[in-house]
C-alpha positions, 0 to 999 in steps of 0.5 A: 899578747897585745890587744886581747879581745872580749865582750863587755858581757852579753850576747844576743839570745836566740828568738827561740829562747826569748821574745826578742821583739818584746825585749826590744820594745821595753827598757831593761827589766829591773824586776823579774820579767819571766813572760819574755821567755819562749820556753815553758818553765820545766824546760827553760834551764836546759834551753838556757844551757843549750843557748849559752853553749851557742854563745860560747861557741860564737865567741870562740868561732870569732876568736875572742881571747876572753869568753863570757857566758853571754848573759844568756840566762838573764832578762837584763844585766842587773835583774838576775842578781838584784832580785836574788837578795834578801831584803828585796820585795819582788812580789810588790815592786816599787818604781824609779826613773830610768836613765832616760827619765821614764818610770820603771818597775823596780825592786822595792827595798823592804829590809836590810840587803843581804846576799844569802847564797851565790847567784852566778857561781853555777853559771860560771862553772858551766861556762868553765866546763864549755871553754878552755879559754880565759873566762869573765863573769859580770855582776851589777854594781852597788851604786847602779843597783841602789839607783834601780830600786825603790828604797822603803827601808834605809835612811839614805840611798848611800846606806843601801848602796853600801849593803849592796856593796857587801853583797856584791863583794861576797859574790865576787869572792865566790866567783874567784874561788870558783875559777873566774879569771876576771870579774866585771862590775857594771856601773852605768848609773855612775854616768847617768847620775854623776851628782850622786855618784860624786857623793857615794858611788865610788865609796860603794864601788871601792867597798864592793872590791875590798879584799878582792885579789883577782882581776876586776873590771868596772864597766861604765857607759851611756846605755844600750844603743838600741834604747838610748840613741843620743850620746854625749861627746864625753863622760860626766863621770870617768876620771874619778875612777882613777880612785877606784881599786879596780884593775881595768875600766871598761868604756865606750868610744865608737858610737860616741866618738869619744875624745880619748885624751880623757884616758890619760886621767886613768893611769895605772888602769888597763882599758877595755876600749869599746871599738864596736858601734852597737847602733850601726847594723853594718859590720865595721871593717877590720881597719875601722877597728884598728883606727879606733884602737890607734885613737887611744894609743897616745894616751894608753900604752898598747899593752894596757888596751883590751878591745871590746864592744861599746856595751853589751851586744844583747840587742843585735841580731845574732849574725851582726854580733858574730860579724862584729866580733870577727871584725874586732879580732881581725882589727886587733890582729892588724894592730898587733902586726903594726906594733910587733906584738 
């Protein structure tokens, strides 16, 4: 099928589950932020399960082809995994600059980074029990985690990134062994810190992908639209991903109005094309979505395009998120009819 549809990862959590106003007032948490949850700890897991089922059903209702768990159990895309690793002192956090230049509490690396247990495998198994469609899980990337930490142990950030890569690699292998169809690695800091990304970001990413045989995606973006409001007209680190061993690359084009000619540098990769502008609370028309897909067709074969939001939908109102997903599916259907696929 041409133009399958999926989320980048996250779907809005209900207000009865998480304090959404408090979530929106801060940068995405890098350390644990348990005060965000509205449900007392003895009942939190059950509530997260219920909200995850709602997220799965919303994706199915909208008609998405590839389903995620909505990252409902996460306070941010990265901290659930990053704070589960050995070598990280979560009781005495450090500080690092966010991609906006503001200081943020972050995990403090106090010893060798090691993954001692699967972190998201049970989340995947829950997802698979509640949908019969293809499923995707997301994990934070090694370069991004190295930039979201205070390094008090390693001689260099590059060395820390390589140990993060080993942890990510082990997690991905376990996710595929447990039945994931696709695993996505979130690496927004490749774009935010292009100079360091040039030095060791791609090496860390490829190390995280060593020996992986399942379908893998790398997501790279300009940040959540609710937090980072201004977009550059182009990526500072994208063409370099032609040297990544992943199968697919997830980019944003809708809010930034990206010149899609850069996609010609990524031959051999399937592209998750961001076609939903998450800064706009108006639901796009299906024709708007179709036109955003058309913009990429001179540079990417139709069979290599997958329709997705620009980034995670975590900060959107739930009704807006559902409307945008339905529009994306309808826009993809327009393009299938247009191209006979």
